[in-house]
C-alpha positions in Angstrom: 84.4 28.2 132.8 84.1 31.3 130.6 80.7 33.1 130.4 79.2 34.8 127.4 80.7 38.2 128.3 84.2 36.6 128.5 83.9 35.4 124.9 82.4 38.6 123.6 85.3 40.7 124.8 87.6 39.1 122.2 85.6 40.8 119.5 87.3 44.0 120.7 90.6 44.3 118.7 92.7 45.5 121.7 91.5 42.6 123.8 92.2 40.0 121.1 95.7 41.5 120.6 96.6 40.4 124.2 96.4 36.7 123.1 99.8 35.4 121.9 98.3 32.2 120.4 96.6 32.9 117.1 94.8 29.5 117.2 93.2 30.4 120.6 92.5 33.9 119.3 90.6 32.5 116.3 88.5 30.2 118.4 87.6 32.9 121.0 86.7 35.5 118.4 84.3 32.9 116.8 83.0 31.9 120.2 82.3 35.5 121.0 80.7 36.1 117.7 78.4 33.1 117.9 77.4 34.1 121.5 76.2 37.4 120.0 74.4 35.7 117.1 72.1 33.8 119.6 70.9 37.2 120.8 70.8 39.1 117.5 68.7 39.4 114.3 71.2 37.0 112.8 70.1 34.0 114.9 68.5 32.4 111.8 71.9 31.5 110.5 73.2 28.0 111.2 75.4 27.9 114.2 75.8 24.2 114.7 79.0 24.1 112.7 80.9 20.9 113.1 78.4 18.2 112.3 75.1 19.8 111.3 73.3 22.2 108.9 69.8 23.4 108.9 67.2 21.1 107.4 66.2 21.8 103.8 63.2 20.5 101.8 64.2 17.2 100.3 66.6 16.1 103.0 65.9 12.7 104.5 64.0 12.8 107.7 66.1 10.0 109.2 69.1 12.4 109.2 67.4 14.9 111.5 69.2 15.3 114.8 66.4 15.3 117.4 68.7 16.2 120.3 69.4 19.6 118.6 65.7 20.0 117.8 65.1 19.6 121.5 67.5 22.3 122.4 66.8 24.8 119.6 63.3 23.9 118.4 64.8 23.9 114.9 65.5 21.1 112.5 69.1 20.3 111.8 70.4 17.3 109.8 73.7 15.5 110.2 76.2 16.8 107.7 78.6 14.4 106.1 82.3 14.8 105.1 81.7 15.2 101.4 79.2 18.1 101.8 81.3 21.1 101.0 79.0 23.9 99.9 81.5 26.7 99.4 85.1 27.2 98.3 86.6 30.4 99.6 90.0 32.2 99.4 91.1 34.8 101.9 93.6 37.4 100.5 95.5 39.5 103.0 97.5 42.6 102.1 100.9 42.4 103.8 102.4 45.6 102.3 104.2 48.0 104.7 101.3 50.5 104.8 99.2 47.8 106.6 101.6 48.1 109.5 100.3 51.5 110.5 98.5 52.0 113.8 97.6 55.1 115.7 97.8 55.4 119.5 95.5 53.0 121.3 94.8 50.9 118.2 96.2 47.7 116.6 97.7 47.8 113.2 95.6 47.3 110.1 97.7 44.1 109.4 97.0 42.7 112.9 93.3 43.4 112.4 93.4 41.7 109.0 95.1 38.5 110.2 92.9 38.2 113.3 89.8 38.4 111.0 91.4 36.1 108.5 92.1 33.5 111.3 88.6 33.7 112.7 87.0 33.5 109.2 89.2 30.5 108.3 88.2 28.7 111.6 84.5 29.6 110.9 84.6 28.3 107.3 86.2 25.0 108.2 83.9 24.4 111.1 81.0 24.9 108.6 82.8 22.3 106.4 83.5 24.8 103.7 86.8 24.9 101.9 89.2 27.8 102.6 92.5 28.9 101.0 94.8 31.8 101.8 97.0 34.2 99.9 99.2 36.9 101.4 100.7 39.6 99.1 102.5 42.9 98.9 103.8 43.7 95.3 103.5 39.9 94.5 101.8 36.9 96.1 104.2 35.7 98.8 102.2 32.8 100.2 99.5 30.7 98.5 97.6 27.9 100.1 94.9 26.1 97.9 91.4 25.8 99.4 90.7 22.7 101.5 88.0 21.7 103.9 89.7 19.1 106.2 89.7 20.2 109.8 93.5 19.9 110.3 94.1 22.4 107.5 93.3 25.3 109.8 96.7 24.7 111.5 98.5 25.4 108.2 96.5 28.5 107.5 97.0 29.9 111.0 100.8 29.1 110.8 101.1 31.0 107.5 99.2 34.0 108.9 101.3 34.0 112.1 104.6 33.9 110.1 103.7 36.7 107.7 105.2 40.2 108.4 104.3 43.4 106.6 107.0 44.6 104.2 107.6 46.1 100.8 105.4 48.5 98.8 101.7 48.1 97.8 100.8 46.1 94.8 97.2 45.2 95.6 95.8 45.5 92.1 98.6 43.5 90.3 98.6 40.9 93.1 94.9 40.4 92.9 95.1 40.0 89.2 97.7 37.3 89.6 95.5 35.6 92.3 92.6 35.6 89.9 94.7 33.7 87.4 95.7 31.0 89.9 92.2 30.2 91.1 90.5 27.9 88.6 87.3 26.9 90.5 84.6 29.5 91.2 84.1 30.5 94.8 84.1 33.4 97.3 87.1 35.7 97.4 87.5 37.6 100.7 90.0 40.5 100.6 91.5 42.4 103.5 93.5 45.5 102.4 93.7 49.3 102.8 93.5 49.4 99.0 96.2 52.1 98.8 96.5 51.7 95.0 95.0 53.5 92.1 91.2 53.2 92.2 90.9 52.2 88.5 93.4 49.3 88.9 91.7 48.0 92.1 88.4 48.0 90.2 90.0 46.2 87.3 91.2 43.5 89.6 87.7 43.1 91.1 86.3 42.8 87.6 88.8 40.1 86.8 87.3 38.0 89.7 83.8 38.7 88.6 84.4 37.8 85.0 85.6 34.4 86.2 82.4 33.9 88.1 83.7 34.5 91.6 81.8 36.2 94.4 83.9 39.0 96.0 83.7 40.3 99.6 86.2 43.2 100.0 87.1 44.9 103.3 88.9 48.2 103.2 90.7 48.4 106.6 91.5 52.0 107.8 92.9 53.3 111.0 90.7 55.9 112.7 93.3 58.6 112.1 93.4 57.7 108.4 89.6 58.4 108.3 89.4 61.6 110.4 93.0 62.9 110.2 92.8 64.3 113.7 96.5 64.3 114.6 96.4 67.7 116.4 99.6 69.7 116.4 102.1 70.0 113.5 103.7 66.6 112.8 106.1 64.7 110.6 104.5 62.2 108.4 106.5 59.3 107.1 105.6 57.0 104.2 105.9 53.5 105.6 106.7 52.1 102.1 109.1 54.7 100.7 110.3 56.3 104.0 109.7 59.8 102.5 108.9 62.4 105.2 106.7 65.5 105.2 106.2 68.1 107.9 102.7 69.6 108.0 99.9 70.9 110.2 97.1 68.4 110.0 94.5 71.1 110.8 95.4 72.9 107.6 94.8 69.9 105.3 92.1 68.2 107.3 89.2 69.2 105.0 91.0 68.5 101.7 92.3 65.1 103.0 88.8 64.1 104.3 87.3 65.0 101.0 89.8 63.0 99.0 89.3 59.9 101.3 85.5 60.3 101.0 85.6 60.6 97.2 87.9 57.5 96.9 85.6 55.4 99.1 82.5 56.6 97.3 84.0 55.8 93.9 84.9 52.2 94.9 81.6 51.6 96.7 79.6 53.0 93.7 81.5 51.1 91.0 81.6 47.9 93.1 77.8 47.9 93.4 77.5 48.0 89.6 79.5 44.7 89.3 78.0 43.1 92.4 81.1 43.2 94.6 80.4 43.7 98.3 82.7 46.5 99.4 82.9 47.4 103.1 84.9 50.0 105.0 86.1 48.8 108.4 87.5 51.1 111.1 90.2 49.2 113.0 88.9 50.4 116.3 85.6 48.6 115.6 84.7 45.1 116.9 85.4 42.2 114.6 81.7 41.2 114.4 80.9 43.8 111.8 83.0 42.1 109.3 82.0 38.6 110.4 78.3 39.5 110.0 79.0 40.8 106.5 80.5 37.5 105.7 77.5 35.6 107.0 75.1 37.8 105.0 77.2 37.1 101.8 77.4 33.4 102.6 73.6 33.2 102.9 73.2 34.6 99.4 75.5 32.1 97.7 
């Protein structure tokens, strides 16, 4: 039987990548995350997913599960099939640039689909509805949001079968996705956002104007953040195959400044329209993004 530390190790991207089965990966990442919640400031969130939610004023006392009260000293009520509190869509950028990974790290795309798998599993276990969209220059796969437990298999299969290809079209694809989603909900986006900042912001605004909540994760490889490549190297654009030979040391400062300004612009503008924008380093454990989701979920 696995202990808590066994589960927690799957929050480390390199450990999760050793699992060939995406279904098992999603479950173990969530198990590891929940194990940590029990020992963290986030323990107030409901972690009895499948059949229960925390008691709220107005709930009937006869629905309280006294066995759970005995274990946790907290009141939980039995949650019924029709109780779906949230409708969410997870959008995953599958353009070629997402396939980048530096030595010792997993690719941005792998990081994205592992997180998308874990979040889908988490949402459905909470009896929320979840849908999926994968895109490059266009939306390649679209699954409407549903809450039935068996739906997780369809989502995981779609994630597992998606391969990064083509150029980036984040802004136009997100605009197209906004047109498809008719019912208000939570939009969770995983991308490197390698697009013009104005067009990305316009897409975020489109979602907000339709009443959606937006949780955006900008996934970057550590070397895309610090540009510490060392000796002169040949850089190849993964989308256009164009190559450039340069000394990373000579352009380190200007590159870092450009990245910092780009991130600052998006963070600043997103805060104005109430979009949660987070930068995730792909060497970081998955629980940072999962905690951001729980914080957002608690506010909806």
